[in-house]
C-alpha positions as CSV (number, residue, x, y, z in Angstrom):
1,M,40.5,58.0,-7.7
2,K,40.2,57.1,-11.5
3,K,43.1,57.1,-13.5
4,L,46.0,59.5,-12.3
5,N,47.1,62.0,-14.8
6,I,50.2,63.9,-13.7
7,G,50.8,67.5,-14.4
8,L,55.0,67.6,-13.9
9,F,56.5,70.4,-12.7
10,G,60.3,70.3,-13.8
11,F,62.4,67.5,-16.1
12,G,65.8,67.3,-14.0
13,T,67.4,64.3,-13.0
14,V,64.5,63.3,-10.6
15,G,61.6,64.2,-13.2
16,R,63.5,62.6,-16.2
17,G,63.9,59.6,-13.3
18,L,59.7,59.4,-12.9
19,F,59.2,59.7,-16.6
20,D,61.5,56.8,-17.4
21,V,59.9,54.6,-14.5
22,I,56.2,55.3,-15.3
23,G,57.6,54.2,-18.8
24,R,59.3,50.6,-17.9
25,I,56.1,50.1,-15.6
26,G,53.9,50.7,-18.5
27,S,50.8,51.4,-16.2
28,D,47.5,52.3,-17.7
29,E,46.7,54.0,-14.6
30,V,49.3,56.0,-14.3
31,S,50.3,58.9,-16.8
32,I,52.5,62.2,-17.5
33,R,49.7,64.3,-19.3
34,R,51.8,68.0,-19.3
35,I,55.6,68.6,-18.3
36,C,56.2,72.5,-17.3
37,V,59.6,73.3,-18.3
38,R,61.9,76.9,-18.3
39,N,62.6,76.3,-22.2
40,K,60.1,73.8,-23.7
41,R,62.2,74.2,-26.9
42,K,65.2,72.2,-25.5
43,D,65.5,69.0,-27.2
44,R,65.4,66.3,-24.3
45,G,65.1,63.2,-26.2
46,V,61.7,61.8,-25.4
47,R,58.0,62.3,-26.8
48,A,56.1,64.6,-24.3
49,C,53.9,67.3,-24.3
50,F,56.2,70.1,-22.4
51,T,55.1,73.6,-21.7
52,D,56.3,76.7,-20.1
53,N,53.4,77.8,-18.5
54,P,52.2,76.6,-15.5
55,D,48.6,78.0,-16.5
56,D,48.9,75.0,-19.3
57,I,48.6,72.1,-16.1
58,F,46.4,74.6,-14.0
59,S,43.7,74.7,-16.2
60,D,43.9,71.3,-17.9
61,P,40.6,69.6,-16.8
62,D,42.2,66.0,-17.1
63,I,44.8,66.7,-15.0
64,N,44.3,65.3,-11.7
65,V,47.8,64.8,-9.6
66,I,50.4,67.5,-9.5
67,V,53.6,66.5,-9.0
68,E,56.4,69.2,-8.3
69,L,60.4,68.3,-9.4
70,I,61.9,71.6,-9.6
71,D,65.2,73.1,-7.5
72,E,63.5,76.5,-7.1
73,A,62.3,76.8,-3.3
74,D,59.6,80.0,-4.0
75,A,58.1,78.5,-7.4
76,S,57.9,75.4,-5.8
77,F,55.7,76.9,-2.6
78,E,53.7,79.1,-5.6
79,Y,53.2,75.8,-7.4
80,V,52.3,73.2,-4.2
81,C,50.1,76.0,-2.8
82,R,48.2,76.4,-6.0
83,A,47.3,73.4,-6.8
84,L,46.3,72.4,-3.0
85,R,43.8,75.3,-2.9
86,H,42.4,73.9,-6.4
87,G,41.9,70.6,-4.1
88,L,44.6,68.8,-6.1
89,P,46.8,66.3,-4.7
90,V,50.7,67.1,-4.5
91,V,53.9,65.2,-4.6
92,S,57.1,66.9,-4.2
93,G,60.5,66.3,-3.9
94,N,61.7,70.0,-2.8
95,K,62.9,69.3,0.8
96,K,64.2,72.8,1.2
97,M,60.6,74.4,0.1
98,I,58.8,71.5,2.6
99,A,61.5,72.6,5.5
100,A,60.8,76.1,5.3
101,H,57.0,76.1,4.7
102,L,55.6,72.9,6.3
103,P,53.4,74.4,8.9
104,E,51.8,76.6,6.5
105,L,51.4,73.4,4.2
106,I,50.1,71.4,6.8
107,A,47.7,74.0,7.8
108,L,46.8,74.2,3.6
109,Q,45.9,70.6,3.8
110,E,43.6,70.7,6.4
111,E,41.6,73.3,5.0
112,T,41.6,72.2,1.6
113,G,41.7,68.3,2.1
114,A,44.0,68.4,-0.3
115,A,47.0,65.8,0.2
116,L,50.7,66.4,0.1
117,L,53.1,64.1,-0.1
118,Y,56.9,64.3,0.2
119,D,58.4,60.9,1.2
120,A,61.4,61.0,-2.0
121,S,62.1,64.6,-0.2
122,A,63.7,62.9,2.7
123,C,66.3,60.2,1.7
124,G,65.4,58.8,-1.6
125,S,64.7,55.4,-1.7
126,I,64.1,54.8,2.2
127,P,60.7,55.5,2.7
128,V,61.2,56.9,6.5
129,I,58.3,59.6,6.3
130,R,55.7,56.7,5.8
131,N,57.1,54.4,8.3
132,L,57.2,57.4,10.7
133,E,53.9,57.9,9.9
134,E,52.7,54.7,10.1
135,Y,54.5,52.5,12.3
136,Y,56.3,54.2,14.8
137,D,52.8,57.0,15.7
138,N,53.4,56.5,19.3
139,D,55.6,58.0,22.1
140,L,58.1,54.9,22.2
141,L,60.2,56.5,19.5
142,T,63.7,58.1,20.8
143,S,65.7,59.1,18.1
144,V,66.3,59.1,14.7
145,K,69.7,58.9,13.2
146,G,71.2,58.6,9.7
147,I,73.1,59.7,6.6
148,L,70.9,61.8,4.6
149,N,73.0,62.8,1.6
150,G,74.3,60.4,-0.4
151,S,76.7,62.8,-2.2
152,T,78.7,63.5,0.9
153,N,78.7,60.5,1.7
154,Y,80.2,59.3,-2.0
155,I,82.9,61.7,-1.0
156,L,83.3,60.8,2.5
157,W,84.0,56.9,1.2
158,R,86.3,57.7,-1.5
159,M,88.6,59.7,0.8
160,F,88.6,56.6,3.5
161,Q,88.7,53.6,0.9
162,D,90.9,55.5,-1.6
163,G,92.9,57.6,0.2
164,I,91.9,60.7,-1.8
165,S,92.2,64.2,-1.0
166,Y,88.4,65.8,-0.6
167,A,88.8,68.1,-3.8
168,E,89.6,64.8,-5.9
169,A,86.6,62.8,-4.0
170,L,84.1,66.1,-5.1
171,R,85.3,66.4,-8.2
172,Q,84.7,62.8,-9.1
173,A,80.9,63.2,-7.5
174,Q,80.3,66.1,-9.4
175,E,81.6,64.1,-12.4
176,L,78.9,61.1,-11.9
177,G,75.9,63.3,-11.3
178,F,76.3,62.9,-7.4
179,A,77.2,66.3,-6.4
180,E,76.2,69.7,-8.2
181,S,78.7,72.2,-9.9
182,N,77.8,74.3,-7.0
183,P,77.9,71.7,-4.1
184,S,77.4,73.6,-0.7
185,L,73.8,72.5,-0.5
186,D,75.2,69.0,0.3
187,V,78.4,69.6,1.6
188,D,77.8,72.6,3.9
189,G,74.7,70.3,5.4
190,W,71.9,71.8,4.3
191,D,70.4,69.2,2.3
192,S,71.3,66.8,5.3
193,L,69.2,69.5,7.6
194,F,66.1,70.1,5.3
195,K,65.2,66.8,5.5
196,L,66.0,66.4,9.0
197,I,63.7,68.8,9.9
198,I,61.0,67.2,7.5
199,I,61.8,63.7,9.9
200,T,61.5,65.8,13.1
201,V,57.9,67.1,12.6
202,H,56.8,63.2,11.5
203,A,58.9,61.6,14.5
204,F,57.9,63.8,17.1
205,G,55.4,66.5,16.1
206,I,57.3,69.8,16.5
207,Y,58.7,71.9,13.9
208,V,61.9,74.0,14.4
209,R,63.1,76.0,11.9
210,P,66.6,75.5,10.0
211,E,68.1,78.4,11.7
212,D,67.9,77.0,15.5
213,V,69.8,73.8,14.7
214,F,73.5,73.6,14.7
215,R,74.5,72.8,11.2
216,F,78.1,71.9,10.0
217,G,79.3,70.2,6.8
218,I,82.5,68.5,5.6
219,S,83.9,71.1,3.1
220,S,87.0,71.8,5.6
221,L,87.9,68.4,6.0
222,N,91.9,67.4,5.3
223,D,94.2,64.3,5.2
224,Q,94.9,65.2,9.1
225,D,91.2,64.4,10.1
226,V,91.3,61.6,8.3
227,R,94.1,60.4,9.5
228,F,92.9,60.9,13.3
229,A,89.7,58.8,12.4
230,R,92.0,55.9,11.1
231,E,94.2,55.8,14.1
232,K,91.0,55.6,16.2
233,G,89.3,52.9,14.1
234,R,86.9,55.1,13.6
235,R,85.1,57.2,9.7
236,I,83.9,60.3,9.0
237,K,79.8,60.7,8.2
238,L,77.9,63.4,8.2
239,V,74.8,62.3,10.3
240,G,71.7,64.1,10.4
241,H,70.3,63.5,14.6
242,V,67.6,64.4,16.6
243,E,66.9,62.4,20.0
244,K,64.9,62.7,22.4
245,L,66.3,63.3,26.0
246,P,65.2,61.5,29.6
247,D,63.6,64.7,30.5
248,S,61.5,65.1,27.6
249,S,63.4,67.6,25.8
250,L,64.5,67.2,22.1
251,I,68.0,68.1,20.5
252,M,68.7,68.0,17.2
253,S,71.8,68.9,14.9
254,V,73.5,67.9,11.3
255,M,77.6,67.6,11.7
256,P,80.1,65.2,10.9
257,Q,80.2,62.5,13.5
258,L,83.7,60.1,14.0
259,L,81.4,56.8,14.0
260,S,83.1,53.5,15.9
261,P,82.5,50.0,13.6
262,N,79.9,48.9,15.8
263,K,77.3,51.5,14.6
264,Y,75.0,50.3,11.7
265,I,75.7,53.7,9.5
266,Y,79.9,52.9,9.9
267,S,79.6,50.5,6.7
268,V,77.1,52.9,5.1
269,D,79.4,53.4,2.0
270,E,78.9,55.2,-1.6
271,E,76.0,57.4,-2.8
272,F,73.1,55.3,-0.4
273,N,71.8,56.9,2.7
274,G,70.8,54.6,6.3
275,V,68.8,56.0,8.8
276,V,68.6,54.4,12.4
277,I,65.3,54.2,14.6
278,K,65.8,54.0,17.9
279,G,62.8,53.3,20.2
280,L,62.3,53.0,24.1
281,F,61.3,49.4,24.2
282,Y,62.3,48.0,20.6
283,G,65.2,48.6,20.4
284,K,67.4,50.2,16.9
285,Q,65.6,49.4,13.6
286,F,67.8,50.1,10.4
287,M,66.6,51.5,6.8
288,F,69.0,51.4,4.2
289,G,69.1,52.5,0.5
290,R,70.1,54.5,-2.2
291,G,69.9,58.4,-1.4
292,A,70.9,59.9,-4.7
293,G,70.2,59.4,-8.5
294,G,67.4,59.9,-10.6
295,Y,65.6,56.2,-10.8
296,P,65.7,55.7,-6.9
297,T,64.4,59.0,-6.2
298,G,61.9,58.7,-9.1
299,S,60.6,55.8,-7.7
300,S,59.9,56.9,-4.3
301,V,58.4,60.0,-6.1
302,L,56.0,57.4,-7.8
303,S,55.4,55.3,-4.6
304,D,54.0,58.4,-3.6
305,I,51.6,59.0,-6.6
306,S,50.3,55.3,-6.5
307,A,49.4,56.0,-2.7
308,L,47.4,58.7,-3.8
309,K,44.8,56.3,-6.0
310,Y,43.6,55.0,-2.2
311,D,43.5,58.7,-0.9
312,Y,46.6,58.7,1.2
313,H,47.7,61.3,3.2
314,Y,49.4,62.2,6.1
315,Q,47.9,62.0,9.4
316,Y,50.4,64.1,11.6
317,K,49.3,62.1,14.3
318,K,52.7,63.5,16.5
319,I,51.7,67.3,15.7
320,H,48.1,66.7,16.7
321,A,49.3,65.0,20.7
322,E,48.3,66.5,23.8
323,E,52.1,67.1,24.5
324,H,55.4,67.5,22.5
325,P,59.0,67.7,23.2
326,E,60.7,70.9,23.8
327,Y,63.6,72.1,21.6
328,T,66.8,72.6,23.3
329,L,70.4,73.1,22.7
330,D,71.0,72.7,26.2
331,T,73.4,69.5,26.2
332,K,77.0,68.7,25.8
333,F,78.8,66.7,23.0
334,R,82.3,65.6,23.3
335,I,83.7,66.5,20.1
336,Y,87.1,67.0,18.1
337,Y,88.1,70.0,16.9
338,R,91.2,70.5,14.3
339,Y,92.3,74.3,13.8
340,S,95.3,75.7,12.6
341,R,95.8,78.9,14.2
342,P,96.1,79.6,18.2
343,E,93.5,81.4,18.3
344,H,90.9,79.4,16.6
345,L,91.1,77.4,20.2
346,A,89.4,80.6,21.5
347,I,86.2,80.3,19.3
348,L,84.4,77.3,21.8
349,P,84.7,77.8,25.3
350,F,85.0,74.0,26.3
351,S,84.3,72.5,29.4
352,E,87.0,69.9,29.8
353,I,89.5,69.9,27.2
354,L,90.3,65.7,27.5
355,E,93.1,65.6,24.4
356,Q,95.5,67.8,22.8
357,Y,97.8,67.8,19.6
358,T,99.7,70.7,18.6
359,S,101.8,71.0,15.7
360,T,103.2,73.4,13.0
361,T,100.3,73.3,10.8
362,D,97.2,71.4,11.6
363,N,96.2,71.3,15.6
364,Y,93.2,69.5,17.6
365,V,91.8,69.2,20.6
366,V,88.9,66.8,21.8
367,G,86.8,67.8,24.5
368,L,83.2,68.6,25.9
369,V,81.3,71.9,24.5
370,S,77.6,72.5,24.5
371,L,75.7,72.6,21.3
372,A,74.2,75.8,22.5
373,D,77.7,76.8,21.8
374,L,78.3,75.0,18.7
375,H,75.3,77.0,17.5
376,A,75.8,80.1,18.7
377,H,79.6,80.2,17.2
378,Q,78.7,78.6,13.8
379,K,79.5,81.4,11.6
380,E,82.5,81.8,13.2
381,L,83.6,78.3,13.1
382,E,82.8,78.1,9.3
383,E,84.5,81.3,8.7
384,A,87.7,80.1,10.5
385,G,88.0,76.8,8.2
386,V,88.1,74.7,10.9
387,F,87.1,71.2,11.2
388,V,84.4,70.1,14.1
389,A,83.4,66.0,14.4
390,A,80.9,64.8,17.0
391,Y,83.4,62.1,19.1
392,P,80.6,59.5,20.1
393,R,82.6,57.4,23.3
394,D,80.7,54.2,21.9
């Protein structure tokens, strides 16, 4: 490919980060030709060709790469599909859109021959997708587990580091730009879930719909949960987890976990992400990097853009394999379950209770429950305001 002339959709935190990174490197091989935004008259303090009409980008004959960095999943899907049908390669950072439409997007790439790259959608500055594509493209991979959301990790770090409340930690994360004014996407686990779905496609070759995965966030976390973790010598982290079991079935979840110090991601602090990839014979390998912010994610977007110069595209080797693991909810977790009202204990059918504590305010049990039951009662758990965390034995 000749010089990359970019048509950019979106100029938020990541779009501006990409613009600044390209400006700093001063490359003659990459430039942003046009930027499509909602309001082209808004003063953004930079010299660039802004438009509010997507047709201005798609009709420009000099633009040969589309970069999509907007928040709206529906509009994102429209622009990405339109670009691919025009034969234009695309780089996207919209994990919600990709997680919802990945099978269609893979089929469209195969139909048109145009590439869609989205490493920036998974873990900010960590090149987890490309590593799974290039270095873990065999059946030796057994699990991928990690902190996939920098905003929630910052909140949890401040709570454990400084002893402040969840509300105060969230407020600080919002002031620093790590969390949105409406933080549900992050703190309720949606962002991590979308990333996990994308990672699972590249790690194990199967697509699982968001609604079929148990997801639980940290918005109900309180001081008693932090005290419990401290007493047990553990930390609470929001973890995305996909694992192939010995019978070749596959489990997935996004939920808080009580982690012991011997876990790699126990020490991942601030707004960083950490991903542990485990294989049958090579053990555990750990990747670590910033998971939030315009510059780290913008740099990841630029890495995907640069790969297009060499006609790079995902091969989806695992999807095209003859055999795939079967997704299941048929497994048991040991969990910590904190609740305030006696009737809340009846929400989950514990097969065994290992530890129990009652008081006038908050109560908890540690026990065994199936992933299927967690998933089936997810809405009730969220509405009850209880807190659930996986509690691994090691």
